[in-house]
C-alpha positions in Angstrom: 27.7 54.7 -48.5 26.0 51.6 -48.5 27.5 48.3 -47.4 28.2 45.8 -50.0 28.7 42.5 -49.0 31.3 40.5 -51.6 30.4 36.6 -51.8 33.9 35.0 -53.3 33.6 31.1 -53.1 36.8 29.1 -53.1 37.1 25.8 -53.6 40.2 24.3 -55.3 41.5 26.9 -57.2 45.2 27.5 -57.1 47.0 29.9 -54.5 48.1 32.3 -57.0 44.5 32.6 -59.0 42.5 33.0 -56.0 45.0 35.8 -54.6 44.1 37.5 -57.9 41.1 37.8 -57.4 41.1 38.2 -53.9 43.2 41.5 -54.4 41.1 42.8 -57.0 38.3 43.2 -54.6 40.5 44.1 -51.8 41.8 47.5 -54.1 38.4 48.5 -55.2 37.5 52.0 -55.7 34.1 51.5 -53.7 35.4 51.1 -50.1 32.7 50.2 -48.0 32.8 46.4 -48.2 32.4 43.0 -46.5 34.3 40.6 -48.0 33.3 36.9 -47.4 35.8 34.6 -48.6 33.8 31.1 -48.4 35.8 28.0 -48.3 34.0 25.2 -49.4 36.9 22.5 -49.2 38.0 22.3 -45.5 40.8 19.8 -46.3 42.7 22.0 -48.6 45.1 23.7 -46.0 46.6 26.4 -48.2 43.4 28.2 -49.4 42.5 28.1 -45.7 45.7 29.7 -44.6 45.6 32.0 -47.3 41.8 33.4 -46.4 42.7 33.4 -42.8 45.9 35.6 -43.8 43.7 38.2 -45.6 41.1 38.3 -42.5 44.1 38.9 -40.1 45.2 42.0 -42.5 42.1 43.8 -43.3 38.7 44.1 -41.2 36.7 43.7 -44.0 37.8 40.0 -45.0 35.6 37.2 -43.3 37.4 33.6 -43.9 34.4 31.0 -43.7 35.3 27.8 -43.8 32.8 25.2 -44.1 32.7 22.1 -41.9 32.0 19.7 -45.4 31.5 20.4 -48.7 28.0 22.1 -49.3 28.3 22.7 -53.2 28.3 25.7 -54.9 24.2 26.2 -54.2 25.1 25.7 -50.6 28.1 27.5 -50.3 26.4 30.8 -51.8 23.0 30.2 -50.0 25.4 30.5 -46.4 27.3 33.2 -47.7 23.8 35.0 -47.8 23.0 34.2 -44.2 26.3 35.5 -43.3 26.3 38.6 -45.0 25.3 42.2 -43.7 25.7 43.9 -46.6 22.5 46.6 -48.4 23.8 45.0 -51.5 25.3 41.5 -52.4 27.9 41.1 -55.0 29.2 37.7 -56.8 32.7 37.2 -57.9 34.5 34.0 -58.7 37.7 32.8 -57.2 39.5 32.5 -60.6 38.3 36.3 -62.3 39.8 39.4 -61.6 37.3 42.7 -61.1 38.1 46.0 -62.7 39.2 48.4 -60.0 36.0 50.3 -60.7 33.8 47.5 -60.7 31.5 48.1 -57.7 31.6 51.9 -57.8 30.2 51.6 -61.4 27.4 48.8 -60.7 26.4 50.7 -57.3 25.7 54.0 -59.7 24.1 51.7 -62.5 21.8 50.4 -60.2 20.7 53.4 -58.6 20.3 55.6 -61.8 18.3 52.9 -63.3 16.4 51.7 -60.7 17.2 48.1 -60.8 17.0 45.5 -57.8 20.4 43.2 -59.8 22.7 44.4 -62.2 25.4 42.3 -64.5 28.1 43.6 -66.5 30.2 43.2 -69.6 33.6 41.2 -69.3 36.6 40.4 -70.9 37.0 36.5 -71.4 40.5 35.9 -70.8 42.8 32.0 -71.1 44.3 30.7 -68.3 47.7 33.0 -69.3 45.8 36.0 -68.8 45.7 36.6 -72.2 42.3 38.3 -74.5 40.2 35.9 -75.9 37.2 38.1 -76.6 35.0 40.9 -75.4 31.3 40.4 -74.4 28.9 42.8 -75.0 25.3 42.4 -73.6 21.7 43.9 -73.4 21.7 46.9 -70.9 18.3 48.1 -70.1 15.9 46.1 -68.0 13.1 45.7 -70.9 15.8 44.4 -73.6 17.4 42.0 -70.8 14.1 40.4 -69.6 13.3 39.9 -73.8 17.0 38.7 -74.2 16.3 36.1 -71.3 13.5 34.1 -72.9 16.5 32.8 -75.3 19.6 33.0 -73.2 21.3 33.9 -69.9 22.7 37.5 -70.6 23.6 38.5 -67.3 26.8 36.9 -66.1 26.6 35.2 -63.1 30.1 36.6 -61.6 28.7 39.6 -62.3 26.0 40.1 -60.4 25.4 43.0 -57.5 22.1 43.3 -56.4 19.9 44.6 -53.7 19.4 42.2 -50.4 16.2 41.5 -51.0 16.6 39.8 -54.1 19.0 37.5 -52.8 16.5 36.9 -50.1 14.5 34.0 -52.2 18.0 31.8 -52.3 19.4 30.0 -54.9 17.8 26.2 -55.7 19.4 23.2 -56.4 18.7 23.4 -60.2 20.6 21.1 -62.6 23.2 22.5 -63.8 22.5 26.4 -64.4 21.0 27.6 -60.8 22.2 31.2 -62.0 19.8 31.1 -64.7 17.1 29.6 -62.4 17.5 32.5 -59.6 17.4 34.9 -62.7 14.1 34.0 -64.4 12.6 33.5 -60.6 13.4 37.2 -60.0 12.4 38.2 -63.6 8.8 36.5 -62.9 8.6 37.9 -59.8 8.9 41.5 -61.3 12.2 42.5 -60.0 14.2 44.9 -62.4 17.3 43.5 -64.0 20.2 44.9 -66.3 23.6 45.5 -67.3 26.2 48.0 -66.7 27.8 49.0 -69.9 31.3 48.9 -68.4 33.2 45.8 -68.6 33.3 45.2 -64.7 35.8 41.9 -64.5 37.8 39.5 -67.1 36.4 35.9 -66.8 38.9 32.9 -66.8 37.9 30.7 -69.3 39.8 27.9 -68.2 40.2 24.4 -70.1 37.8 22.9 -67.7 35.3 25.5 -68.9 35.9 24.5 -72.6 35.4 20.8 -72.0 33.7 20.3 -69.2 31.5 16.8 -69.6 28.0 18.3 -68.6 27.5 20.9 -70.7 24.8 19.0 -72.6 22.8 18.6 -69.6 23.3 22.2 -68.8 21.9 22.9 -72.6 18.7 20.6 -71.7 18.1 22.3 -68.6 18.2 25.7 -70.3 16.3 24.8 -72.6 13.2 23.5 -70.1 14.0 26.8 -68.2 13.4 29.1 -71.3 10.3 27.0 -72.0 8.8 27.1 -68.6 9.8 31.7 -68.9 7.8 31.9 -72.0 4.7 30.2 -70.2 5.3 32.7 -67.4 5.3 29.6 -65.1 7.6 28.9 -62.6 10.2 26.2 -63.3 10.1 22.8 -61.5 13.3 21.4 -60.2 12.2 17.8 -60.4 10.9 18.5 -64.1 14.2 19.5 -65.0 16.3 16.6 -63.5 13.7 14.1 -65.5 14.5 16.4 -68.7 18.3 16.3 -68.5 18.4 12.7 -66.9 16.4 11.5 -70.2 18.7 12.7 -72.7 20.5 10.8 -75.1 24.2 9.6 -75.0 24.4 9.7 -78.7 23.6 13.6 -79.1 25.4 14.3 -75.9 28.3 13.0 -77.7 27.8 15.1 -80.6 27.2 17.9 -78.7 30.4 18.2 -77.2 32.0 17.5 -80.4 30.5 20.0 -81.8 31.3 22.2 -78.9 35.3 21.3 -79.4 34.5 22.3 -83.3 33.5 25.8 -81.8 36.4 26.4 -78.9 38.6 25.8 -82.4 36.9 28.0 -84.5 37.3 30.7 -82.1 41.1 30.3 -81.5 41.6 30.4 -85.2 39.3 33.6 -85.5 41.3 35.2 -82.9 44.8 33.9 -84.6 43.1 35.9 -87.7 42.7 32.4 -89.4 39.2 33.1 -90.9 39.6 29.9 -93.9 40.5 27.5 -90.8 37.5 28.8 -88.7 34.8 28.6 -91.0 35.7 25.5 -91.8 34.9 24.4 -88.3 32.4 25.9 -87.8 30.3 24.5 -90.8 31.1 21.1 -88.9 29.1 22.1 -86.3 25.6 21.3 -88.4 26.8 17.7 -88.9 27.8 17.2 -85.5 24.7 18.6 -83.5 21.6 20.0 -84.4 20.9 21.0 -80.3 24.4 23.2 -80.7 23.2 24.9 -83.5 20.5 25.4 -81.6 22.3 26.7 -78.8 24.2 29.1 -81.2 20.9 30.7 -82.6 19.6 31.2 -79.2 22.8 33.0 -78.0 22.6 35.4 -81.6 19.2 36.0 -80.9 19.8 36.7 -77.3 22.8 39.4 -78.5 21.0 40.7 -81.0 18.9 42.6 -78.4 21.8 44.9 -77.6 22.1 45.8 -81.5 18.7 46.8 -81.0 19.4 49.1 -78.6 22.6 50.7 -80.0 20.1 51.7 -82.9 17.0 52.8 -81.3 19.8 54.6 -78.8 21.5 56.9 -81.5 
C-alpha cells in the first residue's frame, strides 16, 4: 500500500468545522496516511492547540504552524515540500470527506492510468444541509475538453502522483488551482474524475458573496484563452487583465451572482416561478455572468456526452 500525504491547510476556521474536516480524514478506510495540518495563522492559539493535540494522539498527523502568513499558495507549496507520500491529496478545513474517499480515488487513479484525479461532491450550507450535488466529466478525454471552458476538477477533491505536484502552485490571480490544472494538461499529464461523491463541500456566506468573484472570472477567461492556444499562461498578463477590469462591470457581475444564488435557493425550496424571475434578471445585470454560466454549462455537457456514449 502506497503512502498518501494529505495537505489540509487551516487559517481561521471555527474549531467545530475544522474538527469535522480532520476527523473525516482520520476515519478514512485507506489507512496508510501522512496528514499534514498546515496552520497559516500563527496567532490563532485555539487552532494551534487543536492540531497539536491531534499530532500527539495519532502518529499519522503532523502539526505545522507557519512562522508567518504565507497565503494559500505558499502554504500548499510548503506542505508539498514537507510531504513524503507517493501520492498527495488535497483537503479543505471546512469540508467533510467520505470515509472511502482516498481508497476510491487511489483505485481510480490506478485503474484509469491517471496522474491526478478529482471527484464529484455534495454542496452543503453552513448548517450542513444539502444544497445540490455536482456531477462532472470523468474520463481523461472529456475532462481535457471541459477544461477548455471551465474548471471541472474541484480543488479540494484532488489526489495525484507526487511527480504532478513537483511543479508547485504559482501566484496566479484568484485561481491558482485552475492554472495548476491547465499547466498539468499542457504538460501531457492525465487528469480525470472519480465517479463517486468524495466529499461534502461547505458553501459559506463568504463563498457566495466574496468581492473578488469578477476578478476571478477575468483570470479564468484569460486562462482558457491561453489553454486553447496551447500556450503557458503568463502571471503578469493575467494581473494586467484583472487590474484593468471595469468597476461598473464588476458591480453588475456581483449583483448577477446574488440573483443566481437566490434562484438556486428558490429551486431548492421548489419555488420555480421565483427562481425563473431571478434568472431572467441576469442578462440585464451582467453579460459576463451570462458568459460564466454558458461556460459552466458547456463544461458540464461533457458528462452528458460521456453518459450517452457509455450506454
